[in-house]
C-alpha positions in Angstrom: -164.9 -70.6 26.1 -167.9 -68.5 23.9 -167.0 -68.6 20.3 -166.6 -64.8 20.3 -163.5 -65.3 22.8 -162.2 -67.7 20.8 -161.9 -65.6 17.8 -160.7 -62.6 19.8 -158.1 -65.3 21.0 -156.9 -66.7 17.8 -156.8 -63.2 16.1 -154.8 -61.9 18.8 -152.3 -65.1 18.5 -152.4 -64.4 15.0 -151.5 -60.6 15.4 -149.0 -61.5 17.7 -146.9 -63.7 15.6 -147.3 -61.4 12.4 -145.7 -59.0 14.3 -142.6 -61.5 15.0 -142.3 -62.2 11.9 -142.0 -58.8 10.9 -139.7 -58.2 13.7 -137.3 -60.2 11.9 -137.2 -59.0 8.9 -136.2 -55.6 10.4 -133.8 -57.7 12.6 -132.4 -59.3 9.6 -132.5 -56.4 7.6 -130.4 -54.3 10.7 -127.5 -57.5 10.4 -127.5 -57.2 7.0 -127.2 -53.0 6.9 -124.1 -53.6 9.7 -122.4 -56.4 7.7 -122.6 -53.8 4.5 -119.7 -51.8 6.6 -117.6 -54.8 6.6 -116.7 -54.0 10.3 -118.5 -56.9 11.8 -122.2 -57.4 13.0 -123.8 -58.5 16.3 -122.0 -60.7 18.6 -124.4 -63.3 18.1 -124.2 -63.2 14.2 -120.5 -62.7 14.4 -119.7 -66.4 14.3 -121.7 -67.1 11.4 -120.3 -64.2 9.8 -116.9 -64.9 10.0 -117.8 -68.6 8.7 -119.8 -66.5 5.5 -116.7 -65.0 4.7 -114.1 -67.8 4.8 -116.4 -70.7 3.3 -118.4 -68.6 0.9 -120.2 -71.6 -0.9 -123.2 -70.5 1.8 -124.5 -67.0 2.3 -124.6 -65.1 5.6 -128.3 -66.3 5.9 -127.1 -70.1 5.7 -124.7 -69.9 8.1 -127.1 -68.1 10.3 -129.2 -71.0 10.1 -127.0 -73.4 10.9 -125.9 -71.3 13.9 -129.3 -71.0 15.3 -130.3 -74.5 14.8 -127.2 -75.1 16.7 -128.1 -72.9 19.7 -131.5 -75.0 19.5 -129.9 -78.4 19.7 -128.0 -77.2 22.9 -131.2 -76.1 24.8 -132.4 -79.7 24.0 -128.9 -81.1 25.6 -129.2 -78.7 28.5 -132.9 -78.8 29.6 -133.5 -82.2 28.4 -136.6 -83.7 29.8 -137.8 -80.0 30.9 -137.4 -78.6 27.1 -140.6 -77.3 26.0 -141.1 -78.9 22.1 -143.5 -76.0 21.5 -139.7 -74.2 21.2 -139.2 -76.5 18.0 -140.9 -73.3 16.6 -137.6 -71.7 16.7 -136.6 -73.9 13.6 -138.6 -72.5 11.0 -138.1 -68.9 12.6 -134.5 -69.4 12.2 -134.9 -70.8 8.5 -137.1 -67.2 8.4 -134.5 -64.9 10.0 -131.8 -66.8 7.7 -133.8 -65.7 4.4 -134.8 -62.4 5.5 -131.0 -61.8 6.0 -130.4 -62.8 2.7 -133.2 -60.7 1.2 -131.8 -57.7 3.5 -128.5 -58.5 1.7 -129.6 -57.8 -1.7 -132.0 -54.9 -1.0 -128.5 -53.1 0.9 -126.4 -54.2 -2.1 -126.0 -51.2 -3.9 -125.9 -49.0 -0.9 -122.2 -47.1 -1.2 -119.3 -47.2 1.0 -116.7 -44.9 0.1 -114.7 -44.5 3.3 -114.4 -45.7 7.0 -116.7 -42.7 8.0 -119.7 -44.8 5.9 -118.6 -48.0 7.5 -119.4 -46.8 11.0 -122.3 -45.1 10.0 -123.6 -48.3 8.6 -122.7 -50.1 11.8 -124.5 -47.8 13.8 -127.5 -47.3 11.5 -127.7 -51.0 11.3 -127.5 -51.5 15.0 -130.9 -49.2 15.4 -132.7 -51.4 12.8 -131.8 -54.1 15.0 -132.6 -52.6 18.3 -136.0 -51.7 16.9 -136.3 -55.1 15.6 -135.8 -57.1 18.6 -138.1 -54.6 20.8 -140.8 -55.4 18.1 -140.3 -59.4 18.8 -140.3 -58.0 22.8 -143.4 -57.1 22.3 -144.8 -59.6 20.4 -144.3 -61.8 23.3 -144.9 -65.7 21.7 -141.7 -67.2 21.4 -138.0 -66.2 22.2 -135.4 -66.3 19.4 -132.5 -69.1 19.3 -130.0 -67.0 20.8 -132.0 -65.9 23.8 -133.5 -69.1 24.6 -130.2 -70.4 25.0 -129.1 -68.3 26.9 -132.3 -68.6 29.3 -131.2 -72.4 29.3 -128.3 -72.1 30.4 -129.1 -69.6 33.1 -131.4 -72.1 34.5 -128.8 -75.2 34.2 -126.3 -72.7 35.9 -128.5 -70.9 38.3 -127.3 -68.3 37.4 -128.8 -64.3 36.9 -129.6 -64.1 32.7 -128.2 -61.1 33.0 -124.9 -62.4 33.8 -125.3 -65.4 31.5 -126.1 -63.4 28.4 -123.3 -60.9 29.0 -121.1 -64.2 28.9 -122.4 -65.4 25.9 -121.9 -63.0 24.0 -118.5 -62.0 24.8 -117.9 -66.2 24.3 -119.3 -65.4 21.0 -117.1 -62.9 20.1 -114.1 -64.4 21.5 -115.2 -67.6 19.3 -115.4 -65.6 16.1 -112.1 -63.9 16.9 -110.4 -66.8 16.9 -112.0 -68.5 13.7 -110.9 -65.6 11.8 -107.1 -66.0 13.1 -107.8 -69.3 12.2 -109.3 -69.2 8.6 -108.0 -65.6 7.8 -104.3 -66.4 8.2 -103.9 -64.2 11.7 -106.5 -61.4 10.3 -109.5 -60.3 12.4 -112.3 -60.0 9.9 -116.1 -60.2 10.7 -115.8 -59.4 14.5 -114.5 -55.6 14.5 -115.8 -52.2 15.6 -119.3 -52.7 14.5 -119.5 -55.7 16.7 -118.6 -53.3 19.5 -120.9 -51.1 18.3 -123.4 -53.6 18.5 -122.9 -55.0 21.6 -122.8 -51.7 23.6 -126.0 -50.0 21.8 -128.6 -52.5 20.6 -129.9 -52.6 24.2 -130.3 -49.3 24.4 -132.2 -48.9 20.8 -134.4 -51.9 22.2 -135.2 -49.5 25.2 -135.5 -46.6 23.3 -138.4 -48.4 20.6 -139.9 -50.3 23.1 -140.8 -47.3 25.6 -142.2 -45.6 22.5 -144.1 -48.5 20.9 -145.3 -50.7 23.5 -148.4 -49.2 24.3 -149.7 -48.3 20.9 -148.9 -51.9 19.4 -149.9 -53.6 22.9 -153.7 -51.7 22.1 -153.7 -53.2 18.3 -152.7 -56.8 19.6 -155.3 -56.9 22.5 -158.0 -55.0 20.4 -161.4 -57.1 20.6 -162.6 -58.2 17.6 -166.0 -56.7 16.8 -168.7 -59.1 16.2 -170.7 -59.0 12.7 -174.2 -58.0 13.5 -177.1 -59.4 11.9 -180.6 -58.1 10.7 -183.2 -59.0 13.2 
């Protein structure tokens, strides 16, 4: 491999990880916007959301870090010797996502929520932003987030279709969130409500919408060749 090829490869890898980190921020901002509506968050974040409401010593971002680390541990248990150790990069990325979520909560702190219509509006807007962030992470194509990676590990272990396992996983997250809410909130349902349903039904549509419109220009940028420096003869 010549030096120019190495430079091109390193530059493309850097761009892909830079895009992935940006996608984490956008997705975390989407979660924060949805959270501001107080109608629940996306299914995969719903357990952490309920725990953050009950145990306020830790922020939503901190609970998301713990939840994502638990999913990473689950991958190791499921895959055992087949676990690829490069996937441990999910750990620092999970911390980034948690920190970005708390930053998003700070950035959205002054958004007015005067009525139920505004709550629904924030749930829809947050879902759109979340979908945009996920579409960017798919295009970056460097490493799966812990939730998707856990679903992939589970589907491989059970030898079932990824899509079917994903649906089952999302439903399980919501059910667990509801059980925790009923246990910790004296029979009340909080943290997994209409906003969670909106996110479950519409995030995939938002991902498809944005990916269709950003895939080509972003791939062109990601794979753009490095122009070598010209030296005087």
